[in-house]
C-alpha positions in Angstrom: 4.9 11.0 -12.6 8.6 11.1 -12.8 11.1 9.6 -10.3 8.6 6.9 -9.5 11.2 4.8 -7.7 11.3 7.5 -5.0 7.6 6.9 -4.2 7.5 3.1 -4.0 7.8 3.0 -0.3 5.1 5.6 0.2 2.8 3.6 -2.0 3.5 0.5 0.1 2.8 2.4 3.3 -0.4 3.8 1.8 -1.5 0.2 0.9 -0.7 -1.0 4.5 -2.6 2.0 5.9 -5.8 1.2 3.9 -5.5 -2.6 4.5 -5.4 -1.8 8.3 -8.8 -0.1 7.9 -10.5 -2.7 5.6 -9.7 -5.3 3.0 -8.2 -3.8 -0.2 -8.2 -5.1 -3.7 -6.2 -4.2 -6.8 -8.6 -2.0 -8.7 -9.9 -0.3 -5.6 -6.4 0.6 -4.3 -5.4 1.8 -7.8 -8.3 4.2 -7.7 -7.4 5.4 -4.2 -3.8 5.9 -5.2 -4.8 7.8 -8.3 -6.7 10.3 -6.1 -3.3 11.1 -4.6 -1.6 11.5 -8.0 -0.1 8.0 -8.2 -1.1 6.5 -11.5 0.1 2.9 -11.2 -0.5 0.3 -13.8 -1.8 -3.2 -12.9 1.7 -4.4 -14.0 3.2 -2.3 -11.2 0.6 -2.7 -8.5 -0.1 -6.4 -8.5 3.6 -7.5 -8.2 3.8 -5.0 -5.3 0.8 -6.5 -3.6 2.2 -10.1 -4.2 5.6 -9.1 -2.8 4.0 -7.5 0.3 2.1 -10.8 0.8 5.3 -12.9 0.3 7.0 -10.8 2.9 4.2 -11.3 5.4 2.8 -7.8 5.5 -0.5 -8.8 3.8 -2.5 -11.9 3.4 -5.1 -12.5 0.7 -8.4 -14.2 0.4 -10.3 -14.8 -2.8 -14.0 -14.1 -3.1 -16.5 -14.0 -5.8 -17.9 -10.5 -6.7 -20.3 -10.2 -9.6 -19.3 -13.6 -10.8 -15.6 -12.8 -10.9 -12.9 -13.8 -8.5 -11.5 -10.9 -6.5 -8.4 -11.1 -4.3 -8.8 -9.1 -1.2 -5.7 -8.2 0.9 -5.8 -7.8 4.6 -3.0 -6.6 6.9 -1.2 -9.1 9.1 0.2 -8.6 12.6 3.6 -8.2 10.9 2.1 -5.6 8.6 0.6 -3.7 11.5 3.9 -3.7 13.4 5.7 -2.5 10.2 3.1 0.2 9.6 3.4 1.4 13.2 7.2 1.6 13.0 7.1 3.3 9.6 4.7 6.0 11.0 7.4 7.0 13.5 10.1 7.1 10.9 7.9 9.1 8.5 7.1 11.7 11.2 10.8 12.1 11.9 11.9 12.3 8.2 9.1 14.5 7.0 9.5 16.8 10.0 13.1 17.3 9.0 12.2 17.6 5.3 9.8 20.5 6.0 11.8 22.3 8.7 12.5 26.0 7.8 16.2 26.8 7.2 
């Protein structure tokens, strides 16, 4: 996918959306994003998740799955507030983007 820097915010919102529904983990969210045409590498996704956690949008918990440690990310109250505000902005911007001339 070209122009990937344009999509970074959309990917973050998608992560927040899914984390608001259930805990997410790296490989699982990579597969979900791939279904939507975002083919992110682990080297792109994991720093994004860590940054979102550092900024207080997500928090993580480690658990053992099939003998391996998996880091699950859950949305925080700050993340929920940001997602809610972003939904309004996205509606407004995309409404304008798709208006007929």
